[in-house]
N, C-alpha and C positions, 0 to 999 in steps of 0.2 A: 609483335609481329606486325611487319608491312603489310597490309592491303594493297598490294598496288591496282589503281583503276583502269591505266591503260596498259595494254601488256600488249607486244608484236609477235607475231608470229611467222613461220617459212610458208609461203606457197605450197601447196601439194595438190596432186589433182584431184585428192578427195575435197578439198575447199578451193575449189578456183572457181566455182560457181559463184561463192561470196563477193569473191573481188570483181569478176565481171557482173555483179548484180550490182553492188557500189559503183562502178566508175559507171553503166549505163543507166544509176538514177541520176548522178550528181552534175553529167557531163552531156553538153548537145550533142558530141558526136558520137556515132555508135562504130564502136570498134567490132571488126570481124573476129571470129572464136580464135582464129590463128594468134592474134594481137595476145591473146591472155595465155594459150599452151606454149608461148616460147619460153615462159620463165621457169618453166616444167620438162623444157626438153633440154637443158642445159648447154652445152658451147655446140651443141649439132649444127648450128647456123651460123658457129662461128662469131657470134656473140657472147658477150657475158652478159647478164643480166643481173638488178638486182630488184627481189621483189621480196612486199612483207604486207602480209594485214594485219590490222590494230582493231584490239577488243575494247572494247568501255565495259565494264564487268560483266567477261567472258561473252559479250555481242559485238559481232562484227560489223563495226559501224566505218573505217577508211583503209584504204589503199594505197600503195605506191608501187612503180616500177619504173625502172633506170639502167641504163646502157653503159658500157665503157664506149667512149667515142673511138672509132679507129681512125688512126694514122694516115691524113690523105694527104702527107709528105714523102710516104714510102719506107717512113721508120718502122722501127719495133712495137716501141712504148705507144699505147693509145694517150689521147691528147684529151682524157678529160672523162666526166660521169656526165648524162643527159638524162634528165629527168623527161620520159616522157607521160608520168601522170603522178597524181597527187589527187585524191579523193575523199573526202569525208562526209557524211549523212551532213544533212543540214541541220538536224536537231543536235548532233553531236560537236558543231562548229564550236570554238573559243574555250575547248576544255585543254588544249595542251596535244590533241592528237594529230595535227599535222606536225607541230613542230616535233612530234615523237618522230616521225615517217622523216621528216627532214632532217634529223639528228642522225638516222640510221643510215641516208644515203651518205651523208659528209664523213660518218667512220669508215663507209666502204670506200667512200674515195681515198680517205687518208690510207689504208690498208692494199689499195692498188697506187700507192705511190702518185696520186694525181694531184692536183690542185687547182682544179675548176671544174665548177657545176654550172650547167646551161640551162635552159628551160626556155619554151616559148609560149607565151601568152598572147590572147584574143587584145587587140588596141581597145576593145569596150568592155573587157573584164575587170572593172576597177578595182573590186575587192580582190581575187587575184595580184594582183598587178602590188597594194596596197600590201599583201600580207607576204608576198616574198622580198619586196624591200626592206618591209620592216624586220625579216630576215635575215638581210643581208647582203643581199641582191643588187644588181647593179643593170640602170636599164639606160642603154647608149643610146636610144630614141632614134635607131634604125629599125625600119618598118618593114617585114618583108610582105609583099603585096598577093594576096589571095593564096596564102601557108594552107586555111582550113578549107577542106570540103566541106560547108553545112549546106543542109536543105534548107535550112530556116534564113532566108532574106535579111531577117531582122539582127541579124547577128554579123560582127563585120568578120569578115575569111582573112585580113590582114592582121599580124603578130607583129610581137615584139621577142627580142631575145634578150632572157637579162641573164647574165652572170653572176657567180659567187665564186672569191677566190677562196680557199683552204688552205692555210698554212702548212 
């Protein structure tokens, strides 16, 4: 019998507080409660969301939220998957939890016939930039000025767009 240390579970109304707590403990941005409620409301807002909670030995320690990108060219098919957030509590990093969450998004990308995953990363978040690049994302070097609305002036509000092609 295999005892898998890392498991993923769907985000429900009953565990959405864990998702909110993990994100608010790990990121410098405070998201409104609506940001979290979107994942349990289905497609009522016209978006298709992908979200999971990651558990390490049955303790919620990570989460992901992503969505299909609407086609801006008027086409019917979406243009890829956008990762809104991947967060893992600091004491549980380097254990493969983020990679499991990313693998889930890659599976969803394929199952929805998409071939590109995108994410925005602060230009001064070197750890995240290295992690995404190590996991196959490409940084084209284009900077989005004032992308983030931080209240902390010590953190850059500029962001890179990273992309990963999914065959």
